C-alpha positions as CSV (number, residue, x, y, z in Angstrom):
1,M,88.8,103.7,110.4
2,S,86.9,101.6,107.9
3,D,87.5,101.9,104.1
4,L,85.7,104.7,102.2
5,F,85.5,102.6,99.1
6,F,83.9,99.4,97.8
7,K,85.1,95.9,97.0
8,V,83.8,93.5,94.4
9,N,82.3,91.2,97.0
10,D,80.1,93.9,98.7
11,D,76.3,93.3,98.8
12,F,75.5,95.7,96.0
13,E,72.0,94.3,95.5
14,N,70.9,95.3,99.0
15,I,72.7,98.7,98.8
16,I,70.9,99.5,95.5
17,K,67.5,98.2,96.8
18,N,67.7,100.6,99.7
19,C,67.8,103.5,97.2
20,F,64.3,102.7,96.0
21,V,61.2,102.9,98.1
22,N,58.1,102.7,95.9
23,T,59.9,101.7,92.7
24,Q,60.0,98.2,91.3
25,I,63.5,96.9,90.4
26,K,63.3,94.6,87.3
27,N,67.0,93.8,86.7
28,M,70.5,94.7,87.8
29,K,73.5,94.4,85.5
30,L,77.2,94.8,86.4
31,I,79.0,96.9,83.8
32,T,82.4,95.1,83.6
33,T,84.2,98.0,81.9
34,G,84.2,100.1,85.0
35,W,87.8,100.5,86.3
36,T,87.6,103.6,88.5
37,N,84.3,102.5,89.9
38,I,82.2,99.3,90.1
39,V,79.2,100.2,87.9
40,Y,75.7,98.8,87.8
41,E,72.9,99.5,85.4
42,V,69.5,99.0,87.1
43,E,66.3,98.6,85.3
44,T,63.2,99.9,87.2
45,S,59.5,100.6,86.6
46,E,60.5,104.3,86.3
47,G,63.4,103.9,83.9
48,N,67.0,102.8,84.1
49,Y,69.6,104.1,86.5
50,F,73.4,103.9,86.8
51,F,75.2,103.4,90.1
52,R,78.9,104.0,90.6
53,F,80.8,102.6,93.6
54,P,84.4,103.8,93.8
55,R,87.1,101.2,93.9
56,D,89.6,103.1,96.0
57,E,90.0,106.1,98.3
58,F,91.0,108.5,95.5
59,W,87.9,107.7,93.4
60,A,85.7,107.9,96.5
61,R,86.7,111.6,96.9
62,T,86.3,112.0,93.1
63,I,82.7,110.7,93.3
64,V,81.8,113.5,95.8
65,K,83.3,116.1,93.5
66,D,81.5,114.7,90.5
67,C,78.2,114.9,92.2
68,E,78.6,118.4,93.5
69,F,79.8,119.8,90.1
70,S,77.1,118.1,88.1
71,Q,74.4,119.5,90.4
72,Y,76.0,123.0,90.1
73,I,76.1,123.2,86.3
74,Y,72.8,121.4,85.8
75,Q,70.7,123.5,83.3
76,K,73.4,126.2,83.1
77,T,74.2,125.2,79.5
78,D,72.0,124.4,76.5
79,F,72.9,120.7,76.8
80,N,71.7,117.9,78.9
81,T,74.0,116.8,81.7
82,S,73.6,114.0,84.2
83,K,72.5,115.2,87.6
84,L,74.0,112.8,90.1
85,E,72.7,112.0,93.5
86,L,75.3,111.5,96.2
87,K,74.5,108.5,98.4
88,Y,76.3,106.8,101.3
89,D,76.6,103.2,102.6
90,N,78.3,103.1,106.0
91,G,80.1,106.3,105.3
92,R,81.2,105.2,101.8
93,P,80.1,107.6,99.0
94,F,78.5,106.4,95.8
95,S,76.4,108.0,93.1
96,M,73.2,107.2,91.2
97,H,71.6,108.9,88.3
98,K,68.9,108.3,85.7
99,K,70.2,107.0,82.4
100,I,70.5,109.5,79.6
101,E,69.8,108.0,76.3
102,G,72.5,108.4,73.6
103,I,75.5,106.7,71.9
104,P,79.0,107.8,72.8
105,L,80.6,109.9,70.1
106,A,83.6,107.5,70.3
107,D,81.4,104.7,68.9
108,K,80.1,106.7,66.0
109,M,83.0,109.0,65.0
110,D,84.0,107.0,62.0
111,E,80.4,106.8,60.7
112,L,79.6,110.5,60.5
113,S,79.1,112.4,57.3
114,E,80.9,115.7,56.6
115,E,77.8,117.6,57.5
116,E,77.3,115.6,60.7
117,I,80.9,116.2,61.7
118,K,80.4,119.9,61.3
119,N,77.3,119.9,63.4
120,V,78.7,117.7,66.2
121,C,81.9,119.8,66.3
122,D,79.8,123.0,66.6
123,D,77.8,121.4,69.5
124,I,81.0,120.4,71.2
125,A,82.5,123.9,70.9
126,K,79.2,125.6,72.0
127,F,79.1,123.4,75.2
128,M,82.7,124.2,76.0
129,Y,82.2,127.9,75.5
130,E,79.0,127.9,77.6
131,L,80.7,125.9,80.4
132,H,83.8,128.1,80.4
133,N,81.6,131.2,80.8
134,V,79.3,129.9,83.7
135,K,79.6,132.5,86.5
136,F,80.7,131.0,89.7
137,A,82.1,131.5,93.2
138,K,84.4,128.7,94.2
139,D,82.8,128.1,97.6
140,D,79.4,127.8,96.0
141,I,80.3,124.6,94.1
142,F,82.3,122.3,96.3
143,S,82.0,121.3,99.9
144,V,84.7,118.6,99.5
145,K,88.1,120.1,100.1
146,N,90.3,116.9,100.3
147,I,90.9,116.5,96.6
148,G,92.2,118.8,93.8
149,L,89.6,121.3,92.8
150,D,91.9,123.0,90.4
151,L,92.3,120.6,87.5
152,R,96.1,120.7,87.7
153,D,96.1,119.8,91.4
154,F,93.7,116.9,90.6
155,L,95.8,115.6,87.7
156,N,99.0,115.9,89.8
157,E,97.5,113.7,92.5
158,L,96.1,111.3,89.9
159,L,99.4,110.8,88.3
160,V,101.4,110.5,91.5
161,K,99.0,107.9,92.8
162,H,98.5,105.8,89.7
163,V,101.2,106.3,87.2
164,S,104.8,105.2,87.3
165,E,107.6,107.7,87.8
166,D,108.9,107.0,84.3
167,D,105.5,107.5,82.7
168,R,105.1,110.9,84.3
169,K,108.5,112.4,83.4
170,F,106.7,114.6,80.9
171,W,104.5,116.3,83.6
172,K,105.3,119.9,84.2
173,F,103.1,121.0,87.0
174,A,104.3,124.6,87.3
175,D,103.0,126.3,84.1
176,T,101.7,129.8,83.8
177,I,99.1,128.9,81.1
178,N,97.6,126.5,83.6
179,K,96.3,129.3,85.9
180,P,92.7,128.5,86.6
181,Q,90.3,130.9,84.8
182,C,87.0,129.1,84.4
183,L,85.0,125.9,85.0
184,V,86.2,122.9,83.1
185,H,84.9,119.4,82.4
186,G,88.4,118.1,82.9
187,D,88.0,114.8,80.9
188,F,86.1,116.0,77.9
189,N,86.8,113.1,75.5
190,S,84.6,111.5,72.9
191,S,83.4,108.8,75.3
192,N,81.8,111.4,77.5
193,I,79.8,113.0,74.7
194,L,76.4,111.3,73.8
195,L,74.8,111.6,70.4
196,D,71.0,111.3,69.6
197,E,69.4,109.5,66.7
198,N,70.1,112.5,64.5
199,N,73.8,112.5,65.3
200,R,73.6,115.7,67.3
201,V,75.0,116.1,70.8
202,S,72.3,115.0,73.2
203,A,74.2,115.1,76.5
204,I,77.6,115.5,78.2
205,I,78.4,113.1,81.1
206,D,81.1,112.2,83.7
207,F,82.4,115.2,85.5
208,G,84.8,113.4,87.8
209,F,87.8,115.5,86.7
210,S,85.8,118.7,86.8
211,G,86.9,121.9,88.6
212,F,88.7,125.1,87.9
213,G,91.0,125.3,84.9
214,N,91.9,126.9,81.6
215,E,89.8,126.7,78.4
216,Y,92.7,124.9,76.7
217,D,92.4,122.0,79.1
218,D,89.0,121.1,77.6
219,I,89.8,122.0,74.0
220,A,93.0,119.9,74.0
221,R,91.3,117.0,75.8
222,I,88.7,116.5,73.1
223,L,91.3,116.8,70.4
224,S,93.8,114.5,72.0
225,R,92.0,111.1,71.7
226,N,91.1,109.5,68.3
227,C,90.4,112.9,66.8
228,T,90.9,113.4,63.1
229,D,92.3,116.6,61.5
230,E,88.8,117.3,60.2
231,F,87.4,117.2,63.8
232,K,90.3,119.3,65.1
233,K,89.8,122.0,62.5
234,A,86.0,122.2,62.9
235,I,86.1,122.2,66.7
236,T,88.8,124.9,66.8
237,Q,87.0,127.1,64.3
238,S,83.7,126.8,66.1
239,Y,85.2,127.6,69.4
240,E,86.8,130.7,67.9
241,H,83.4,131.6,66.5
242,Y,81.7,131.4,69.9
243,S,84.5,133.0,71.9
244,K,85.2,135.7,69.2
245,G,88.9,135.1,69.8
246,K,91.8,133.2,68.3
247,V,92.9,129.8,69.7
248,N,96.7,129.8,70.3
249,E,97.8,126.8,68.3
250,N,101.2,126.5,70.1
251,I,99.5,126.2,73.5
252,L,96.8,123.9,72.1
253,N,99.3,121.5,70.5
254,D,101.4,121.4,73.7
255,K,98.4,120.5,75.7
256,I,97.2,117.8,73.2
257,I,100.6,116.2,73.6
258,E,100.3,116.4,77.4
259,W,96.9,114.7,77.4
260,K,98.2,111.9,75.1
261,N,101.0,111.3,77.6
262,I,98.5,111.1,80.4
263,D,96.5,108.6,78.5
264,Q,99.5,106.5,77.7
265,G,100.7,106.5,81.3
266,Y,97.2,105.3,82.4
267,I,97.1,102.6,79.8
268,N,100.4,101.3,81.1
269,Y,99.0,101.5,84.7
270,M,95.9,99.6,83.8
271,R,97.9,97.0,81.9
272,G,100.0,96.6,85.1
273,I,96.9,95.9,87.2
274,G,95.3,93.6,84.6
275,I,92.4,95.8,83.6
276,Y,93.7,96.8,80.1
277,E,95.2,94.3,77.7
């Protein structure tokens, strides 16, 4: 059986060209920061596109899940989300989507005014609340069955495959608060939130971790990485406003610590394979 993933010496130029029939390709650029996927930005006569080619079998299955989830939730919230197209090259899945304009929140977080922080946090909370309340039937979303569709199953496989035993000692897979209750982004961090020129949320991207989970999975994720106390307070208060319920601080803080441990384990893993210095 041939590999279901891509290697750096694959003929990406021809693979990409085959995706366009009557569209002129002006330029192709390798995005060197991609570590789960080999990423190309392609400039065409009809706008720019991103292509993601998975680097291993795990991320190949994740690409399929990402595409199916993004298509399911498209236009089901008040926010722009990328609608990925699933493509295949000799049985190997990859994705393409039109570029959504915007700057990652992670790149602007330290530049925002007090009022802009309040507005961004309200947008973040509103998106989470809307996503968590999308009506769904599990079988309507995913055709892929060979990867964790519940977020906890996905994270469990992710950690076992890519993180050392020492770095995952914190992981407690069996946990009653992790019972899936709603749709979740799964990796809802500031790099996956795009801001427009007015510093409002313009789009949410990257649903590779998506699936079925608990609202605290997303709330804790956004608060776990480079998030100030001001952001944490504003996001929590806004989510309580939309949900008309109180956020349990003990559960939230435990999950924030969990996400920080996941990040640190992955940083150690990427250092070990030479991707992260």
